[in-house]
N, C-alpha and C positions, 0 to 999 in steps of 0.2 A: 370523590373518585374522578370527576371530570377534570378538576384542577390538577390532580395527580397525573392524569393522562397528558394534559397540556404541558406539564413540567417535563414529563418523559420525552415527549415530542421535541420540546425545546432543547433538551440535552443532546438527543440524537442529531437534531438539525445543526447544532453548534459543532458537533464532532465531524459531521460530513463537510461543513464549511471549512474546517481546519484541514481535513484530509485533502480537499480540493486545492487549497492554497499550497499545501505541502509540495505538490509537483512543481509549482511555479517557483517556490523558494529553492528547491533542489536544483532546478534548471539554472537559476542565478549562481548558486554555489559551485556547480560543476564547471562553470565557465571560468572560475578563478581558483578553485582548489582541486588538487589531484583526487580522483574518485575514491581510492582506498583510504586516504587520509581523511577525506570528508566523512565517509561512513564511520570510521573509527571515532572521530570527534563527536559525531552525532550521537552515537550510542554510549560513549563514555559519559557525556552530559546526561543522557537519559538514565544511565545506570545510577549516577549519583542522586538524581531526583527520585527515582524509584526506591533507592535505598532509604531515603528520608521518609517516603510514604509508608514503606513497610515498617520502618522503625516506629512511626506514629501509630500505625495499625496494631503493632505488637503491644505498645504501651497502653493504648486505649482499651483494647479488647483482652489484653493479657493472654494472647494466643501464642502457642509454641509452634511457630511456622518452620517447617523443614521438609526437605525432599527425602523420601525413603531411599535406602541404598539401591534397591532394584530398579528405581526409576531415574537415577542420576545420569546414566548413559543416555536415556531417551531425552532428558532435558538438554543435555549437551548437543545431541544430534539435531533436535528441533531448533535450538538456538542458532546452530550453524546454518541450517537450511533456511529457516524463516527470517533470519535477521542478517547474518553475515553474507550468505549467498544471494538471497533475494534482493537486498538493498545494494549489494555491490553490482549485480547485473543491472538493476534499476538505474543506478548512477551512471554506469557505462552506457546504457541506452540513451540517457539524456544528453550525452555528449554528441549524439548523432541525430536525434529526432526532437521534435518540439515537446513542450510540457503537455499540451492538449492531446497530442497523439499518444504519448506515453500513458497518460491517464485513461484514454479511451481503450487502449489495449488491455490495460490493467483491469478495467471495469468488466472485461469479458471473461474474467476468472470463472464465473458460474458455467459458462459455455465450455470453456476448456476443461473444467472439472468433469463435465459430461463426457468429453472426448477421452479423458484419462480413464474413466470408468469403462469405456468401450475397449480401450487398448489393454488395460491391466486386468479388469474383471470380466471381460468379454460380454459386457452388457450391450444389448442391442439399442441402436439409435431409433427413436420414434420419428415418424414423418414430421411431426410438429417441431421436434428438436433440430432435425436436419434443415428444415426450411428456415428456422430462426438463425441457425449457424451461418447459412448462406447469406441471409439478409444482413446480419451483423458484419460479416466479412466484407460485403459490398459497401457498407457504411464506412468501414476503415479505409477501403480503397478510395472512396470519395474524399476522405480527410487527407490522404496522401497527395491528392490533387495532381495526379499525373496527367499532363496535357499533351496532345499530339504535337510533335515538332520539338518538344522540350527534351533535353538530354536526360536520360534515365539516371536518377540519383541513387547510386548503390549504397551510399552512406545510410540512407533511410532503411534499406534492407538489413544492414548490419545492426542498426538500432532496434529494429523489430525482432531480429533473432535474439538479441540480448534480452528484450522484454519477454519473449516467449520462454527463454531459459529461466528468467525470474519468476514467471507465472508458475511453471511446473515445479520449481523448488518450493514455492508458496503452497501449492496444492499438497505436496508431500508433507510440508510442515503442518498444515491444518488437519490432515488426516490423523497424525500422531498426537497433535496437541489436543484434539477433541477428546481423546481417551484420557489424557493427563488432567484435563479440566474437570473431569468427574471426580478426581481424587484430591485436587489441590485448589486453594484460593487463586482466582485468576490473576490478581495483581502480583501476588508472590511468585506465581509461576512465570509471569512475564519478566519480573525482576531477575530471576535465576537464569532464564533463557537469554536475557539481554547481557548479563554478566558473562555468561559463557561465550556469547558471540563476540563481545568486546575483546576478549583475549585473542581470538582468531584474527580479528580486525587489526589489532596492534601489530601482529606479525606482518600482515599485508601492508600496513602503513609504512613500514620501513622501505618498501619498494619505491615510495614517493619521496624519500628523503631529500634528494637533490632539488626537486621542484619546490619543496616547502621552504628551503633556504632562500630561494629567489623572492618569496613572498614577504620575507621579514622587512625588507626596505620599502615595501609598498604600503606605507602607513595610511594612505588616503583610502584604502579599501577595508581597513580594519573595522570601522564602525558597522558597515553594511554586512561584512562577513560574520562578525560576532553576533549581530542582531538576528541574522538568518539562521546561524548555527543554534542559537538559543531557541528559535522558533521550531526548527525541525527536531531538536533534541529534547526540549521540554514540552512545548505546546502540542506538537504533532505526535511524537513517539510515546509520550507519557500521558499528558492531560487529555488529548484527543481520544485515546484508547479508554481512559477512565470515564470520560463523559459518555462514550458510546455504550460501554457495558452497564453503566448505571441507568441510562435511559432505556436500554434494551430490557432490563429487568422489569421496568414499569410497563412498557408498551408491547413487549413480546418480540421474539426473534424474527417472526415473519414481517411485521411492520417495519422494524428497524432495518432489515435487509433491503426493503424497497427503497429506503432513503439512499443506500449506497449507490444506487444506479444514477443518482444526480451528480456524482463527483465529476464526471467528464464535462458536464455543462458548466459547473463552477470553475473548474480549471481553465476551460476555454475562455470564459469571460475575464477572469483575473489575469491570465497570461496575455490576453489581447490588450488589457488596460496597462499593465505594468511592464511586460516584456516586449510589447508592440509586435507580438506574433501575428503573422499574416492570417486574416480571417475573411473568407468570402462566402457567398451563398451556397456553393457546393460543399464546403467544409461544414457549415452549419447544418445543412441537410444530412450530411453523413453522420454527424454527432447525434442528431435527432433519431435517425434510423437505428443506430446502435442502442440508444436508450430505450426506444420503443420495443425493440426485440428482447432486451434484457427484462423489461417489465412484463412482457408477454410470457416469458419462461417462468418468472417469479410468481405471477398471478396464477398461471396454470398449475404450478406445484402447490400453491396455497389451496386452490380449489380441490386438487387431488387429495391433499391431506385432510381437508374438511369432510370429504366424502368417506375417507377411510375411518 
């Protein structure tokens, strides 16, 4: 039992490391590839890999995996929102803001989910949640590193707006996907959502046609671009997800979700090493503040559930 728990923690830990590096890899890619083409290539690669996984699963378990007619529309919509829209806005955001800031805002999804519940379902904010929202926002402001006398950087605001649009599309995706996951195998559902999203992304990729032609002659970039595309397409979009759900089955949703809060720290360290992103004491303190506020909310929810 102890060995199994350790293995589960290892799987989740590896997936979180992959998710943290994903922002850094995407930041490199958006500097060289048009955003819509990048997202299309990423999920075209992921679709092929997931198709192979599903094929193996069907052969091994002799399962008849299929989506029921009444749920096909929901699968298409969730694929559009959670993959096509979310990752497109994410890629657009990375053209304006750093990988560490993008990761930090993304990590605040639990807080924005609470805000969505207030706006949509008229749920009342608790004092504890309001305080943590303010603290986390203050942490993001520190990471923005706005200094007196410096010219205000409006491009960062554009990047933040894109990330917020990405986050709310993700929240909509998770609400509907949660219902679908009670009926279908998680891997098969992800495969069908990814396939649906890739069709939308192919249409968007045509917008970038002229920019792609310019890259054909830049052969010196091909090895790095292909390597990073394989990482975000296979390792992050497919393997990372598989590692996470397998580990989550062993250690539980509550513990696995606590690991997710470490992603901004991993992204900040890796982006500092490989992308040479600016990092100072104020930014580090801001990242720590956001992570602590996220853990406070997660632990409070866990304690509330255990009492219930």
